[in-house]
Every structure is written in C-alpha cells, then in structure tokens.
Wavefront OBJ file of the C-alpha trace (Angstrom):
o trace
v 0.000 0.000 0.000
v 2.852 2.351 0.842
v 4.422 1.807 -2.599
v 1.161 2.604 -4.393
v 0.585 5.813 -2.460
v 4.224 6.840 -2.826
v 4.095 6.389 -6.599
v 0.813 8.291 -6.863
v 2.083 11.295 -4.920
v 5.376 11.325 -6.838
v 3.517 11.523 -10.146
v 1.142 14.175 -8.807
v 4.044 16.279 -7.530
v 5.794 15.996 -10.887
v 2.672 17.067 -12.775
v 2.048 20.004 -10.467
v 5.638 21.178 -10.756
v 5.384 20.993 -14.561
v 2.198 23.098 -14.467
v 3.847 25.612 -12.141
v 6.836 25.897 -14.468
v 4.615 26.423 -17.517
v 2.516 29.052 -15.749
v 5.631 30.854 -14.526
v 7.152 30.810 -18.002
v 4.093 31.829 -19.979
v 2.224 34.093 -17.566
v 4.809 35.632 -15.222
v 7.834 35.876 -17.524
v 5.570 36.367 -20.506
v 5.037 34.280 -23.597
v 6.251 37.154 -25.796
v 9.546 37.393 -23.896
v 9.986 33.627 -24.060
v 9.313 33.543 -27.805
v 11.753 36.411 -28.357
v 14.412 34.444 -26.483
v 13.796 31.418 -28.684
v 13.855 33.611 -31.795
v 17.291 34.912 -30.776
v 18.525 31.325 -30.393
v 17.171 29.791 -33.602
v 16.587 32.861 -35.826
v 12.974 31.903 -36.560
v 9.650 33.266 -35.421
v 7.519 31.086 -33.184
v 4.102 30.270 -34.615
v 0.762 30.970 -32.992
v 0.231 27.241 -32.385
v 3.217 27.051 -30.010
v 2.261 30.251 -28.220
v -1.273 28.957 -27.647
v -0.006 25.530 -26.608
v 2.491 26.858 -24.066
v 0.096 29.387 -22.585
v -3.220 27.523 -22.476
v -3.274 23.994 -23.839
v -0.331 22.337 -22.078
v -1.111 23.588 -18.545
v -4.757 22.585 -18.987
v -3.868 19.097 -20.227
v -1.406 18.569 -17.374
v -3.942 19.718 -14.787
v -6.584 17.409 -16.236
v -4.096 14.529 -16.220
v -3.226 15.304 -12.604
v -6.814 15.292 -11.445
v -7.734 12.295 -13.583
v -4.818 10.279 -12.263
l 1 2 3 4 5 6 7 8 9 10 11 12 13 14 15 16 17 18 19 20 21 22 23 24 25 26 27 28 29 30 31 32 33 34 35 36 37 38 39 40 41 42 43 44 45 46 47 48 49 50 51 52 53 54 55 56 57 58 59 60 61 62 63 64 65 66 67 68 69
C-alpha cells in the first residue's frame, strides 16, 4: 500500500511542478519574452500554435491529467 501511495504522490508532484513551471514561463515571464528568447537562439519566429499551446493547452492538459490520475 505504501508503494502505491508513494508512486501516486510522486507523479502528482511531478505534474504540479510541470504546471507551475509552464505558468511561470508563460504568464509571469511572458510568452512574448519567451518567444523572443527562442527567436534569438534559432533565428525563426515562433508560430501561434506554439504560443497557444504553451500558454493555455499544455497547462490545462497537465492539470486534467493530474486530477484524472
């Protein structure tokens, strides 16, 4: 029983830390700043799909996966 609960809480902690990192990157630092940093590294503009995914879609999917798990 201890192993099951330990595994569950490890996965939940990992998912929540991933959501916190995505929110910090896209909302606090700013998705525009992040995309400008990437543009400086690879010399290409970042498409609207990636901006939308990093700001809305990925955190939502991770939260749903965390609560579903």
